[in-house]
N, C-alpha and C positions, 0 to 999 in steps of 0.2 A: 269572419268578421261576413258583410252585405254590403256590397255600392249603395252607395241613397240611390232615391226618385228620379233626381232628375238629371244625373249624373249618366251621361251618353257614352255607349261605347259600342261597336261593330263589330265582328270578327266574319271574313267570312274566305271561299276561297274560285280561282275563276276553272271551268267546265272546260272554256275556249281558251285561246292560244298561252295556255299556258305555259308554252315555250318560253316566251318572255313574262310571261307574270306569276311565276311559280309558286307554291307553299301558300301560308294562309298569312291572308292581311290582317291589319284592324287598326281600327283607327280609333280613338280617344278623346271625348269628346275636352272642355278646359277647367267643366266641375271634376271632370273623370279623371282627367291629369292628375289635378291637384290632389283630389280623395286618393287617387291610387300612387301616385311620389309619394304622401305624408307617409302610409300602408306598409309599402316595399322598404322603406328608408327605415322604418322605428323597427323593422325586425320580431315584433310582434306577433302578429300573426302564424295563427295554424293552416287556414285554407281561408279565401275568399273568393265571393259569391258572384256574380256578375251576371246581372237580367242585362239578355243584349236588344239592340233593336236591327235591324236590318237596313243594310246597308242603301244610304237614297240615293239618289240620282246624283245629290251636287257629292254624297263620298265618291262614288266610285268617279264621276267627273275626274280626280287628281290623277289616279295612274293612266284616264280614259284609253283605257282596254279597248281594242279594234271600234276607236270613235265613239266607247261608251257601248255600245251594242254587245261586248261580249256575256256571256250567260254564267251567271255564277251563282254559289248556294251561299246563301247565310245558315246563322246560326239562332236560336233564341236564348241557350242557357251554358254558364262558364262557369267551373268549378277552377282557379288556381291554386298549390299548394309549393310547398315550400318542402324539398329533401336533400339534404346534405349528404348522401352517401351515393344519388344521383350522374354518374360520369357526364349523363350533355348534359350543356348547357341548359338547353328546353326539351322536353317530351312534350309531344299532344296527341291524344287519344281524338279520332272526329268518331264518334259513334250519334252521329247528325238527329236528331235537330240541337244534341248536348256535343258539348268538348269541354276535354280535361287539358288543363295546363301545367306543367310541372317545372318547377324551377331549382338547377342548386343555385348555390352562394353567384356563381361568376353567370347564370343566367337570368337573377332575381336582379345584378349590379347594373348587366346591362339593359334591360326593361328600363332601368334606373333611370339610365342614361338615356334611355332612350335609341338605342344601337339595337342593330337586328346580329345575333350571335350568329359566329361562325358553325358551330358544331347545334345541329337540330335534328331531334330523332322525330320519326310520324310513325306511329302504329295504327294502322293501316287495317288488320285484324278484327278492330272491333268494328268496322261498317258494316 
């Protein structure tokens, strides 16, 4: 399934102040949120392709890392898949400018609820 064109999703991580703002960050616009919620709740996807937008000044102003001056890295494309056999709730493979997100059922449910799961695995070897 491919995210509709009008839907906006941004994924990024900070290069500055990572102690206070660790890991990956994701902002989902209202159209994308409705679409993604429906797809995740339907359990009928093999993968979801997301064309990502850069994290804008207004998006970055919400965490306000270093008064919105912290350097960050954006991604342009993401592929999200479901793997029931995976132990981690969410596994993220960073292959900049692409990012791959693999969810097990608990990770999918956590994402659906808008909750950040407690068990996340980052694959930095593809860096």
